[in-house]
Structures are given as C-alpha cells and as structure tokens.
C-alpha positions in Angstrom: -41.6 -22.1 21.8 -39.8 -22.1 25.1 -39.4 -25.6 26.6 -40.5 -26.1 30.2 -37.7 -26.5 32.8 -37.6 -28.5 36.0 -35.1 -27.6 38.7 -35.5 -29.2 42.2 -32.7 -29.4 44.8 -33.1 -30.8 48.3 -31.1 -32.1 51.1 -31.9 -35.8 51.8 -31.5 -35.4 55.6 -31.8 -31.7 56.1 -31.6 -31.9 60.0 -28.6 -34.3 60.2 -25.3 -33.1 61.4 -23.6 -36.2 60.0 -24.9 -36.1 56.5 -24.4 -33.7 53.6 -26.5 -35.8 51.2 -28.5 -34.0 48.5 -30.1 -34.4 45.1 -30.5 -32.0 42.2 -33.0 -32.9 39.5 -33.3 -30.8 36.4 -34.4 -30.6 32.9 -32.9 -27.6 31.2 -34.3 -25.5 28.3 -32.2 -27.4 25.8 -33.9 -30.7 26.9 -31.0 -32.2 28.8 -32.1 -34.1 31.9 -29.7 -34.4 34.8 -30.2 -36.1 38.1 -27.3 -35.7 40.5 -27.1 -37.5 43.9 -24.5 -36.2 46.3 -23.1 -37.4 49.6 -20.3 -35.9 51.6 -17.5 -37.4 49.5 -18.8 -38.2 46.0 -21.7 -37.9 43.5 -23.3 -39.8 40.7 -25.1 -38.2 37.8 -27.7 -39.6 35.4 -28.0 -37.7 32.1 -30.3 -38.0 29.1 -31.0 -35.8 26.0 -34.8 -35.6 26.0 -34.7 -34.4 22.4 -34.0 -38.0 21.4 -37.0 -40.4 21.6 -34.7 -43.3 22.6 -33.2 -41.3 25.4 -36.7 -40.3 26.7 -37.5 -44.0 27.1 -34.1 -44.6 28.7 -34.5 -41.8 31.1 -37.9 -43.1 32.2 -36.5 -46.6 32.6 -33.5 -45.4 34.6 -35.7 -43.4 37.0 -38.2 -46.3 37.3 -35.4 -48.8 38.0 -33.7 -46.5 40.5 -36.9 -45.7 42.3 -37.8 -49.4 42.4 -34.4 -50.3 43.7 -34.5 -47.7 46.4 -38.0 -48.8 47.5 -36.9 -52.5 47.7 -33.8 -51.5 49.8 -36.0 -49.4 52.1 -38.4 -52.4 52.5 -35.5 -54.7 53.3 -34.1 -52.4 56.0 -37.6 -52.0 57.5 -38.1 -55.7 57.6 -34.7 -56.8 58.8 -33.4 -53.9 60.9 -36.2 -51.5 62.0 -37.9 -54.1 64.2 -34.5 -55.0 65.8 -33.9 -51.3 66.5 -37.3 -51.0 68.1 -36.6 -54.1 70.3 -33.3 -52.6 71.5 -35.0 -49.5 72.8 -38.2 -51.0 74.3 
C-alpha cells in the first residue's frame, strides 16, 4: 500500500522585497517527515522517521512546541510593539 505524501512549500512574506523567507513541509513515501524553514542566509530542518512510534510522538511534540513558541512571540510583539507602531503613525 502506497503511503500518503504531504508536500507544501510557501514563501513566508511573498510580497516582500527584503525577505526571501520560506518553509517546506513534507512527508515522503518512505515516512520521513521534514520541515525546513529558510531565510536569506540560513535554514533549519526538523526531521523525523514516522515509521518509528517514538518519532511520531516526537514529531508532534516538536511541531506543537514550535507552533506554541511562534504564537507566544507573535502575541508579545503585538502587545509590546504593534501599539507603539500605531501611535507613531497616528
């Protein structure tokens, strides 16, 4: 039986002339999951073998923790900086 694949690539700021940031998320037919986050100068990659039950749990935990950390950073920026930006331009 052929395993399902997942393959999504997107620019993080597609209209920006200053940023070349992107992500590539995939699960290949062999069950290897890779999430690569790129910016102009470097990249980081998370990798797990989804054929291994322990690595399935690890992959889910990595993604949950990363998503949670990103959300908390976004909320901090909104609370501490976005209002100041609005005040500057009003």
